[in-house]
C-alpha positions as CSV (number, residue, x, y, z in Angstrom):
1,X,-84.9,29.2,12.9
2,X,-84.5,29.9,16.7
3,X,-84.8,27.3,19.3
4,X,-84.5,28.3,23.1
5,X,-83.2,25.1,25.2
6,X,-82.7,22.6,22.4
7,X,-81.7,19.2,24.1
8,X,-80.2,16.0,22.0
9,X,-80.3,12.9,23.9
10,X,-78.6,9.2,22.9
11,X,-78.5,10.5,18.9
12,X,-76.1,11.6,16.2
13,X,-76.1,14.3,14.4
14,X,-75.2,13.5,10.9
15,X,-73.2,15.9,8.7
16,X,-70.2,18.8,9.4
17,X,-71.2,21.4,11.9
18,X,-70.3,25.1,12.0
19,X,-69.7,27.6,15.2
20,X,-70.5,31.3,13.4
21,X,-70.1,34.5,14.5
22,X,-67.5,36.7,15.8
23,X,-67.3,34.7,19.1
24,X,-68.4,31.2,18.4
25,X,-68.1,29.0,21.9
26,X,-69.1,25.3,22.0
27,X,-68.9,24.7,25.9
28,X,-69.1,21.0,27.6
29,X,-70.3,21.2,31.2
30,X,-72.7,23.4,33.4
31,X,-69.5,24.2,35.7
32,X,-70.8,21.1,38.0
33,X,-68.1,18.6,39.9
34,X,-68.3,16.2,37.3
35,X,-65.9,15.2,34.5
36,X,-66.9,16.3,31.5
37,X,-65.0,14.4,27.5
38,X,-64.5,14.8,23.9
39,X,-64.6,11.3,22.0
40,X,-63.0,10.8,18.5
41,X,-64.3,7.4,18.1
42,X,-61.9,6.2,15.6
43,X,-62.1,3.1,13.4
44,X,-59.1,1.3,16.0
45,X,-58.5,3.4,18.4
46,X,-60.6,5.8,20.2
47,X,-59.3,9.3,21.7
48,X,-60.4,11.8,24.2
49,X,-59.8,14.8,25.5
50,X,-61.8,15.8,28.9
51,X,-61.5,17.5,32.0
52,X,-60.7,15.4,35.3
53,X,-62.6,17.4,37.6
54,X,-61.4,15.9,40.9
55,X,-57.9,16.3,39.8
56,X,-58.5,19.7,38.1
57,X,-56.7,18.3,34.7
58,X,-57.2,18.6,31.2
59,X,-56.0,15.3,30.1
60,X,-55.6,13.5,26.3
61,X,-55.9,9.9,26.0
62,X,-56.2,6.6,24.5
63,X,-59.7,5.2,24.5
64,X,-63.4,6.4,25.7
65,X,-63.1,6.8,29.4
66,X,-61.2,9.2,31.6
67,X,-57.8,8.0,32.9
68,X,-57.7,5.6,30.1
69,X,-54.2,5.3,29.2
70,X,-53.5,8.8,29.4
71,X,-51.1,10.8,27.0
72,X,-50.9,14.2,28.7
73,X,-52.6,15.9,31.3
74,X,-52.4,19.7,32.0
75,X,-52.9,21.3,35.3
76,X,-54.4,24.4,36.8
77,X,-50.7,25.6,37.2
78,X,-50.0,25.5,33.5
79,X,-48.3,22.0,33.9
80,X,-48.1,19.2,32.0
81,X,-47.1,15.6,32.3
82,X,-46.4,13.3,29.1
83,X,-47.6,9.9,30.9
84,X,-45.4,6.8,29.8
85,X,-44.3,8.1,26.4
86,X,-41.9,10.7,24.7
87,X,-41.6,14.0,23.0
88,X,-40.4,14.0,19.6
89,X,-39.5,17.7,18.5
90,X,-39.4,18.0,14.6
91,X,-37.9,20.7,12.5
92,X,-37.1,21.1,8.8
93,X,-34.3,23.4,8.8
94,X,-32.1,24.8,11.3
95,X,-33.8,26.9,13.6
96,X,-33.7,26.6,17.3
97,X,-36.0,23.4,18.3
98,X,-36.5,23.9,21.7
99,X,-35.9,27.1,23.7
100,X,-36.5,27.5,27.4
101,X,-36.5,31.0,28.4
102,X,-37.0,32.7,32.0
103,X,-38.3,36.2,32.2
104,X,-37.3,36.4,35.8
105,X,-35.0,39.6,37.0
106,X,-33.6,38.2,40.4
107,X,-30.1,36.5,40.2
108,X,-31.1,33.5,40.5
109,X,-30.8,30.4,38.4
110,X,-32.8,30.3,35.8
111,X,-34.0,28.8,32.7
112,X,-33.2,25.7,34.5
113,X,-33.3,22.3,32.7
114,X,-33.9,19.4,34.9
115,X,-33.0,15.4,34.8
116,X,-34.8,13.6,37.6
117,X,-34.2,9.8,38.3
118,X,-37.0,8.7,41.0
119,X,-35.9,5.6,41.7
120,X,-37.9,3.7,44.5
121,X,-34.8,1.8,45.2
122,X,-31.8,4.0,44.3
123,X,-28.6,1.9,44.7
124,X,-24.7,2.8,43.8
125,X,-23.7,2.7,39.9
126,X,-27.3,3.3,39.2
127,X,-27.0,4.9,35.7
128,X,-29.1,8.5,35.8
129,X,-29.1,10.0,32.5
130,X,-28.0,10.6,29.0
131,X,-27.8,13.0,26.6
132,X,-27.0,11.9,23.2
133,X,-25.7,13.8,20.0
134,X,-26.5,11.8,17.2
135,X,-26.4,11.3,13.4
136,X,-26.0,9.6,10.5
137,X,-23.0,7.4,8.7
138,X,-22.7,7.3,4.4
139,X,-24.9,4.0,5.1
140,X,-27.7,5.7,6.3
141,X,-27.2,4.9,9.6
142,X,-28.0,6.4,12.6
143,X,-24.9,7.0,14.9
144,X,-24.6,8.4,18.2
145,X,-21.1,10.9,18.0
146,X,-21.3,11.2,21.3
147,X,-22.6,10.9,24.9
148,X,-22.8,12.9,29.0
149,X,-23.5,10.0,30.3
150,X,-24.4,10.9,34.6
151,X,-24.4,8.0,36.6
152,X,-24.2,7.5,40.8
153,X,-21.2,6.0,42.7
154,X,-22.2,6.0,46.3
155,X,-25.8,6.8,47.4
156,X,-25.2,7.1,51.2
157,X,-27.2,9.6,52.6
158,X,-24.5,12.4,53.9
159,X,-21.8,10.6,51.5
160,X,-23.2,10.9,48.2
161,X,-20.7,10.6,44.8
162,X,-21.6,10.8,41.3
163,X,-19.9,10.5,38.3
164,X,-20.0,11.9,34.5
165,X,-18.3,11.0,31.5
166,X,-18.2,12.4,28.3
167,X,-17.7,9.8,25.1
168,X,-16.8,10.4,21.3
169,X,-17.2,7.8,18.9
170,X,-13.4,7.1,17.9
171,X,-13.1,4.6,15.0
172,X,-16.6,3.1,15.2
173,X,-17.0,2.4,18.6
174,X,-18.1,5.0,21.7
175,X,-14.9,5.3,24.5
176,X,-15.0,7.6,27.7
177,X,-12.3,10.5,26.8
178,X,-13.5,12.5,30.3
179,X,-14.6,11.4,33.9
180,X,-15.5,13.3,36.3
181,X,-16.9,11.2,39.5
182,X,-16.7,12.7,43.6
183,X,-14.2,10.1,44.6
184,X,-11.6,9.9,41.4
185,X,-11.8,13.4,40.7
186,X,-11.0,14.3,36.6
187,X,-9.4,11.4,35.1
188,X,-8.6,12.0,31.2
189,X,-8.0,8.8,28.4
190,X,-9.4,6.2,31.9
191,X,-9.9,4.1,28.5
192,X,-6.3,3.7,27.7
193,X,-6.9,5.1,23.8
194,X,-4.2,6.1,21.8
195,X,-5.3,9.9,21.8
196,X,-3.2,13.1,23.2
197,X,-4.6,15.5,25.5
198,X,-2.3,19.2,24.6
199,X,-2.7,22.6,26.0
200,X,-1.7,25.3,23.1
201,X,-1.3,28.9,23.4
202,X,-1.0,31.3,20.1
203,X,2.9,30.5,19.8
204,X,3.8,27.0,21.3
205,X,2.7,23.6,20.7
206,X,3.2,22.6,24.5
207,X,1.9,24.8,27.5
208,X,1.3,21.7,30.2
């Protein structure tokens, strides 16, 4: 049966729909200036995949209306935004979980990883970003065994100072081992721990 120009209005298709052929295509929209969406009507929660035509964004979100609780957006520049949520990447083996690749052939930096605290009211001693190295103990508890923490020290224009701390778990407590700051330089064992700072060579136990 060949049907040329079929319109289904306010109706339902019962059963499965399959697009067959060598290049099956399903098009939503008619190239006009309007939004287009695919709604997943769930029992407890609806989801949508939609084109926000005014912003030229492809949006995945909660609900059944474009703009309602967006989860992830893709724009025409291939930039990806995750809205008010986290991203978890899980692997079941020891392969690289996240790889950043730059194919630029010039001498500039790349690839780049950026941690940006976009505060509307920055202040001295604001915490910025942290990198946690987490695992489990023998009691099936999650433990942050090491951390890299950063903070502002002085946010005054022209005299900005920053702080970076390296913390390591010692006897069940996370303790600062190395501190680097704009005003205080590099300090080892600021927390007065019972630890040594040692420089060795291949033949002498003490070189400093």
